C-alpha positions in Angstrom: -204.4 32.3 74.8 -202.3 32.7 77.9 -198.7 32.6 76.6 -196.2 32.4 79.5 -193.2 34.6 79.9 -190.9 31.7 80.8 -190.8 27.9 80.3 -189.0 25.3 82.3 -187.2 22.6 80.3 -186.1 19.2 81.8 -183.5 17.7 79.4 -183.9 14.0 79.4 -181.2 13.3 76.9 -178.7 11.6 79.3 -181.5 9.2 80.2 -184.2 8.9 77.6 -181.9 10.0 74.8 -179.2 7.5 75.5 -181.4 4.7 76.8 -182.0 2.9 73.4 -178.4 3.4 72.3 -175.4 1.2 72.6 -173.9 1.8 76.1 -171.9 5.0 76.5 -169.2 5.1 79.1 -170.0 6.7 82.4 -167.4 9.4 81.9 -169.0 10.4 78.6 -172.5 10.5 80.1 -171.2 12.8 82.7 -169.6 15.0 80.0 -173.1 15.3 78.4 -174.8 16.3 81.6 -172.2 19.0 82.2 -172.4 20.2 78.7 -176.1 20.7 79.1 -175.6 22.5 82.4 -173.0 24.7 80.8 -175.6 25.6 78.2 -178.0 26.9 81.0 -180.2 23.8 81.4 -181.2 23.8 85.1 -183.2 20.5 85.2 -181.6 17.3 83.8 -182.7 13.7 84.0 -179.2 12.2 84.3 -179.8 8.4 84.7 -182.2 5.5 85.3 -181.8 3.2 88.2 -183.0 0.1 86.4 -181.7 -3.4 85.8 -178.6 -3.3 83.6 -179.8 -6.5 82.0 -183.1 -4.9 80.9 -181.5 -1.5 79.9 -177.7 -2.0 79.4 -177.2 1.7 78.4 -178.3 2.8 81.9 -175.8 0.6 83.8 -173.7 2.6 86.3 -176.3 5.1 87.3 -174.9 5.7 90.7 -171.5 6.3 89.2 -172.9 8.9 86.9 -174.5 10.8 89.7 -171.4 10.6 91.9 -169.1 11.9 89.1 -171.2 14.9 88.2 -169.9 18.3 89.4 -173.1 19.2 91.1 -174.3 22.8 91.0 -176.9 24.0 93.6 -179.1 25.7 91.1 -179.5 22.6 89.0 -182.1 19.8 89.7 -180.6 16.3 88.9 -183.3 13.8 88.4 -183.3 10.0 87.8 -185.9 7.6 86.6 -186.8 4.6 88.7 -189.1 1.6 88.0 -189.9 0.5 91.5 -189.1 0.9 95.2 -185.7 -0.8 94.9 -184.7 1.7 92.2 -185.9 4.6 94.3 -183.8 3.4 97.2 -180.7 3.3 95.0 -181.5 6.7 93.5 -182.0 8.3 96.9 -178.8 6.8 98.2 -177.0 8.3 95.3 -178.4 11.7 96.2 -180.6 12.6 93.3 -182.8 15.8 93.7 -185.9 14.3 92.0 -187.3 10.9 91.1 -189.3 10.2 88.0 -191.5 7.1 87.9 -193.7 5.9 85.1 -197.1 4.4 84.7 -198.8 3.9 81.4 -202.4 4.6 80.3 -201.9 1.6 78.1 -202.2 -1.7 80.1 -200.2 -3.7 77.6 -197.4 -1.1 77.4 -197.3 -0.9 81.2 -196.8 -4.7 81.5 -194.0 -4.6 78.9 -192.3 -1.6 80.4 -192.4 -2.3 84.1 -193.9 -5.7 84.3 -196.8 -4.6 86.4 -200.5 -3.9 85.9 -201.6 -0.3 86.0 -203.1 -0.8 89.5 -199.9 -2.3 90.7 -197.9 0.7 89.3 -200.1 3.1 91.1 -199.5 1.3 94.4 -195.7 1.4 93.7 -195.8 5.1 93.0 -197.4 5.6 96.4 -194.7 3.6 98.0 -192.0 5.5 96.2 -193.5 8.8 97.2 -193.6 7.7 100.8 -190.0 6.6 100.7 -188.9 9.8 98.9 -190.2 12.1 101.7 -189.2 15.6 100.8 -187.7 14.6 97.5 -190.0 15.4 94.6 -191.6 12.5 92.7 -192.8 13.2 89.2 -195.2 10.6 87.9 -194.9 10.3 84.1 -198.1 9.0 82.5 -196.9 7.3 79.3 -199.0 6.6 76.2 -201.1 9.6 77.2 -202.1 10.3 73.6 -202.4 6.7 72.3 -200.8 3.3 72.4 -199.8 0.8 69.7 -201.3 -2.0 71.7 -204.9 -0.9 72.5 -207.7 0.8 70.7 -207.9 4.6 70.9 -207.3 5.9 74.4 -209.2 9.0 75.3 -207.3 12.0 76.9 -209.6 11.6 79.8 -208.2 8.2 80.5 -204.7 9.6 80.9 -205.9 12.5 83.1 -207.9 10.1 85.3 -204.7 8.1 85.8 -202.8 11.3 86.5 -205.3 12.1 89.2 -204.9 8.6 90.7 -201.1 8.9 91.0 -201.4 12.4 92.5 -203.7 11.0 95.1 -201.2 8.2 95.7 -198.6 10.8 96.6 -196.8 12.0 93.4 -195.7 15.6 93.7 -196.7 16.3 90.1 -197.7 14.7 86.8 -196.1 14.8 83.4 -198.1 13.4 80.4 -195.9 11.6 77.8 -196.5 11.1 74.1 -194.4 8.0 74.2 -195.1 6.8 70.7 -195.5 10.2 69.0 -199.2 9.9 68.4 -200.2 13.3 69.7 -201.8 16.0 67.6 -202.8 19.6 68.5 -206.4 18.4 68.8 -205.4 15.7 71.3 -203.2 18.0 73.3 -206.1 20.5 73.6 -208.4 17.7 74.6 -206.0 16.5 77.3 -205.6 20.0 78.7 -209.4 20.5 78.7 -209.8 17.3 80.6 -207.1 18.3 83.1 -208.7 21.8 83.6 -205.5 23.4 82.3 -206.9 26.9 82.8 -206.1 26.6 86.5 -203.6 23.7 86.6 -201.3 24.2 83.6 -198.4 25.3 85.8 -198.5 21.9 87.6 -198.8 19.8 84.4 -195.9 18.8 82.2 -195.6 17.3 78.8 -193.0 14.9 77.4 -193.3 14.8 73.6 -191.8 12.5 71.0 -191.4 13.5 67.3 -192.3 10.2 65.6 -194.6 12.0 63.1 -193.0 15.4 63.1 -195.6 17.1 65.3 -193.8 17.5 68.6 -192.8 21.1 68.3 -196.3 22.0 67.1 -197.9 20.1 70.0 -195.6 22.0 72.4 -196.6 25.3 71.0 -200.3 24.5 71.3 -199.7 23.7 74.9 -197.7 26.8 75.5 -200.5 28.9 74.1 -202.7 27.2 76.7 -200.3 28.1 79.6 -198.3 25.0 80.0 -194.8 25.9 81.2 -193.0 22.6 81.8 -191.6 20.3 79.1 -189.3 17.3 78.8 -187.0 17.4 75.8 -183.7 15.8 74.7 -180.7 17.4 73.2 -180.3 16.4 69.6 -183.8 14.9 69.5 -182.6 11.4 70.5 -184.7 8.9 72.4 -187.4 6.3 72.0 -188.8 3.3 73.7 -187.5 -0.3 73.5 -191.1 -1.4 74.2 -192.8 0.6 71.4 -191.4 -0.3 68.0 -191.0 2.6 65.7 -191.3 5.3 68.4 -189.3 8.4 67.4 -187.0 10.5 69.4 -187.9 13.3 71.8 -188.6 16.8 70.9 -185.1 18.3 70.5 -184.2 20.7 73.3 -182.5 23.1 70.9 -185.5 23.2 68.6 -187.9 24.2 71.4 -185.4 26.8 72.8 -184.9 28.3 69.4 -188.6 28.8 68.9 -189.1 30.1 72.5 -186.2 32.6 72.1 -187.8 33.9 68.9 -191.1 34.4 70.8 -189.5 36.2 73.7 -190.2 33.3 76.1 -187.4 32.9 78.6 -185.7 29.5 79.3 -182.3 30.6 80.6 -180.7 28.3 78.0 -178.1 29.3 75.4 -179.2 27.6 72.1 -175.7 27.9 70.5 -174.2 26.0 73.5 -177.0 23.4 73.1 -175.9 22.9 69.5 -172.4 22.1 70.8 -173.9 19.6 73.3 -175.8 18.1 70.3 -172.5 17.7 68.5 -171.2 15.9 71.6 -174.1 13.5 71.4 -173.2 12.8 67.8 -169.7 11.9 68.9 -171.0 9.6 71.6 -173.5 7.7 69.5 -171.5 7.7 66.3 -174.1 9.2 63.9 -175.9 12.4 63.2 -178.7 13.4 65.5 -182.2 14.0 63.9 -182.5 17.6 65.1 -182.5 20.2 62.3 -181.5 23.0 64.7 -178.6 21.0 65.8 -177.2 21.2 62.2 -178.5 24.5 61.0 -178.5 26.5 64.2 -181.2 29.0 65.2 -182.6 31.4 62.6 -180.3 34.1 64.0 -177.3 32.3 62.6 -176.6 33.7 59.2 -175.4 31.3 56.4 -173.5 33.0 53.6 -174.9 32.5 50.1 -173.5 33.2 46.7 -175.4 35.4 44.2 
């Protein structure tokens, strides 16, 4: 085991968390971004520059970016599906672009209406356009797809190598439908040669089957230091029916705090941000830590 002393968390709640929800006003999406930054989050995916017809909840992406009280120590990222989206994101002034390609051919067609090969070409074009702006290629369905037979971890890693060769700055492997297990996480890290490249590899985990936190811990034990999470555990995919929300940011931070692994994030302030999410979406979030707090919070009991 090679447990790191610190972990970097990119909160994708303002994008992935709100994406499947009824549209939330721009001003409230900005409130959420700033609540996360106030909690110590230093990497936030704030919006997606996609067609508002396809994803109504992400309409007004440029307005969100423009309204944020930008802080120099924070990386503000945005998801784009293609070169046009990248042009809009760069014009808005984002610090990082995320772009997706799926290890599942069917999911890729449904998500971005391109073949895998076409998506790899587009990622190269986005990287060339972005120049010095970092491009993180997210390989979705890295641990399985609802549309194809079993995908091997080597398939996702091979695709990650292709997008790296095309110009992506780094690669994040996504458990889009929550099919990952500790065994599969270990196999992917083995295929990626995680003993030497774990610092460059990120994971984006969903909690459909309740294994996201366990999968994250297995990866941390293997030296992975970069994770996507969403405050409150919201999220999902409109192109994968039944996919659960993301690993909750406050759940991962609470466990890392207990293990002495630094994130720079205040879990109690994250709980407040999760309460804001509940206000914005009009229902309780699925995160247990959002409701109970970390284990350091004492709950009085009667004898």
